[in-house]
Steps between C-alpha positions, in 0.01 A plus 500: 500500500661156506867426521668369190483122475157464660237294319125511551329161523145382555425218743180330604446433871193429712324810636568390859875477432492843336325645805754339734787631286352850501461492878856376556645756259311775682624370836858507371456838332590366155317442172351163407753492217785528750342232719478266201859580395618415851305174496644394165850598611461290816416194288787535253857388569719773645707698254771754540371848430733772386458784756490743208187323373329459840355832618471387862865403516592840358342645813720289728670734739208742493487667843849381586730751661630743242243397239235755415204488268234732377139416588422373149814287457315173554256581219787601270688176569204263502289654226780671305305825513 
């Protein structure tokens, strides 16, 4: 279910912050986990990411002229399924 290299953690946050996070994640169409990952990433110093390791960068060029993809390609790239 999870990509290799993912770790599950437990955090404690106020209920109000959890509710706000849930609402924002829903608005963005992402999970709370993804929202939290994005928040942590925004706080950390930038780092170079190997495109082979970053599923979103592997999709660069998607929908460009001459590039085709099957409907489930995003899931295969992002979730390695």
